[in-house]
N, C-alpha and C positions, 0 to 999 in steps of 0.2 A: 822676841815677839815681832811678827811682821804686821805692820799697820799701814792702811791706806786711808786717805780722805777723799771723798767724792763730794765736791761742792762747786757750783758754777761760778760763784763770786770769788775771784782770786784773792782779794784782800781778806775776805772772811776765812778762806782756806788757810792763808798764811798765819792769820791770828790764831786759829784753832791749832795749827801745827806748833806754834810757839807755846801755847798753853799745854799741849800734850807733852812736849819735850821738857817743859819745866817739871813734869812728873817723873823725869828720868827715862822716858820712852823715846823711841826713834820712829818717826814717820818715814816710811820707805817710798811712798809714791802719793802724788796728788793728781786727781783726775777731775775734769770739769764739765763733762757732758755724757749723755747716754751712749752716743756713738764711740767716743774715746774710751769709755769704760768697757764696753763690749769688746773692742779690739784689744785692749790691755789684758782682760781676763782670758781671752782666747790664746794669748801668747806668753802668759806668765803664771808662776805658781800662785795660787790663791792665798790671800793673807789670813792671819789668825783673827784680825779684827778690822771692821770697816766702820768709819764714821761717815754716815750717809745722809746727805741732804735729800729732801723729797722732790722738790721742784727744781729741775735743771734747765739749762737754756734751751734744750731741744726736746723736752718732755719730762714725764715723771720717771724717777729713778727705778720704779718698779719694772719698767721695760727691760732693764738690764737682766733681771732675774727671769724674765720670760724667754731670754735667749741663752742664758748661761746657768748651768746647774751649780749654784754656789752654796756652800755649807759654812761659810765664815760667820762668826758672830757679828752682830750689827748693833751699833749705837746710833740712833737717829739724832740728827741735828736739825731741828725743825722749828718753824714759826707757827705751826698749827695750834689750834686752841685746845683747851683742857679736855674736851670730849674725845678728840683724837688721841691725846696723850693717855687717857685712861684705857683706851683700847690697846695701845701699844703695851701698856703695863700688863694688861690681862693676858696678852700673848707672850709674856716673858721676854720681851724685847726692851732693852734699855733705851732711854731717850734723853735728850738735852734740849731745853727750850731756849731759842735765841732771844736775846744775846746770852751767850753761854757763860754761866757762873763757874768760876774755877773750882769751888768746893763741890758743886754738882758734878763737874767733870771728873774730879778725883773719886767721888763716890761711885760713879758709873764704871770707871776703869777698875776700881777695886772689886766691884761686883763681878766684872768679867774675869778678873784674875782668880777670884774665889771659885767661880764656876769651872773655869779652865777646860771647857768642853765645847765642841761645835754645837750649833743650834740645830736640833732635829726638826724635820718637816718644815724647813724654812719657807718653802714655796707656798705651803698652806697658810702660814701666818701672813705672808705678803698678800695673798689673795684676799684674806679676810680684811686686812687693813685697807687695801685698795678699795674694796667695795664700800667700806665704812667712810672713806674719805670722799668718794664720789657721791654717796648718799649720807651725809652727816646726820647724826641722831640728836634730837632734842636741842637743836641749835637755834638760838635767838640772835638775829643780826640787828645792827643799829637801825633805828627807825626815825630818829630825830636828833637834833643837836640843840643845846641850849647855849646861846651866845650872850655874853655880857656886853652891854652897850651903855657905858656910863653907869648910871644908877638903875638901869632897866635890864631885863632879860628878854631876849627874843628867841622864839622857838622856830627852828627851820626843819621841815620834814625832809626825809631822804629823797622824796620825789621832786623837791625844788633844786637839787644839787646838779649842776652842770659839770663840775669837776672839782677835784681837790688838787692843790699844787703847793710846792715848797718854794720859798724865796727868802733870801737873806736870813737863813736859819729859822724862819717861821713857816707854819703850815696854815694854808688858807682854804676856805670853802668858797667856791664861786657859784652863784645861783643863775638860773635861767633868766632872771631879771637883770643880770649884769652887775650884781653887787658882790663884794668880796668881804669875807669875815675871817678874822684871825681865830684859830683854834688852839686849844691846849694840846691836842693830840699830835703825834708825829705821823708821817705817812706809813711807817712800819706798823704802828698801832691800828691805824685806820684799815690797813690791808687785812688785818685779822678780824675787824669788827664789821666789815661790809660783806654783803652776800656776794660770793664769787660768781654767781650766775649773772648778776647785774653790774658789777664793778670789776675793772681790771687795771692793774698797775702797769702802765705801758713803759715807764722809765723811772729813774730815780726821782724825777720831779713831778710826775703826774699820775693820778688815778682818775679814770674816766668811767662814766656809766654808759651802758649800751644805748640807752634812750637819748643820750646827749650827742651821739655821733651824727653829724649832719652830712659829712662826706669824708671819703678816704682817698688820698692821692699818693702816687709813687713819689719817693724822695730819694736823695742821694745815698750812696753806700748801702743799697738794698734795704733801706728803711722805708717807713710809711709815715705820711703826715695826716693827722686827723683834724678835720675842720669842725669846730664846735659852734653852736648858734651865736653866742655873744662874747666868748673869751677871745680877746685879740692881743693881749699884752706880749705874747711870745708864741713861737711855733710849737705846736703840740705834736711831738715826734715819738713814734714807737721805736724803742731801742732795737738795734739790729738783732741782738740775741733773743729778743722777745717776739719777733715778727711771726715765727712759726706758731708759737703758742697762742699769740693774739688771734691769728686766723682761725685756729681751732676754737677759741673762745667765741668768736663771732658766729661759728657754726656754718 
């Protein structure tokens, strides 16, 4: 069986590879961007099975299928919410929700083995899913946070948030008033709970709202520096691999 992994985060790709190979399978290739994947498919025999992340460093992985006629079976490895996952399932495409559970991985692989056929009309499925992801259905995003302060609870609305950041294994909410509050959520969880039109994860450390951007400056190594109204503890830098997508998000 010929298997490839398309995942922009190399540690996540290697972790998935180890989990797949624990099932007695061999991963033949790992790809990390839309451009790299298109070039690879143009010059190699297409695999039996693709483990496919949706958001890559240079765009959505759907762009690969707009350039290449691929009939390989696909198992999504995605951080998208339950509504997206339901749509994947309706389209007879397997999926794994990050962080990937080994039992779920084995179930998905066994489902592929039992089917043992190429996915028909794959391009139609991808178009349907792409439209659904761009226009999510029945989605409720986080509107407020409840913060415990001693024996009291404080409510902070989403409009008060200047940024979210991680520090010393903790996740913090920083307000436009310049206050910091420790959260129970991780940045990964917040990324799925916040409206992607209003919030963007610019790096492993920061999620920022569109309304919080005061200024954007050029920074070293083709990166961007974001100036926020009150957050001054550290430089707020857009990771180099996210710059293109960040500019698209800004519109």
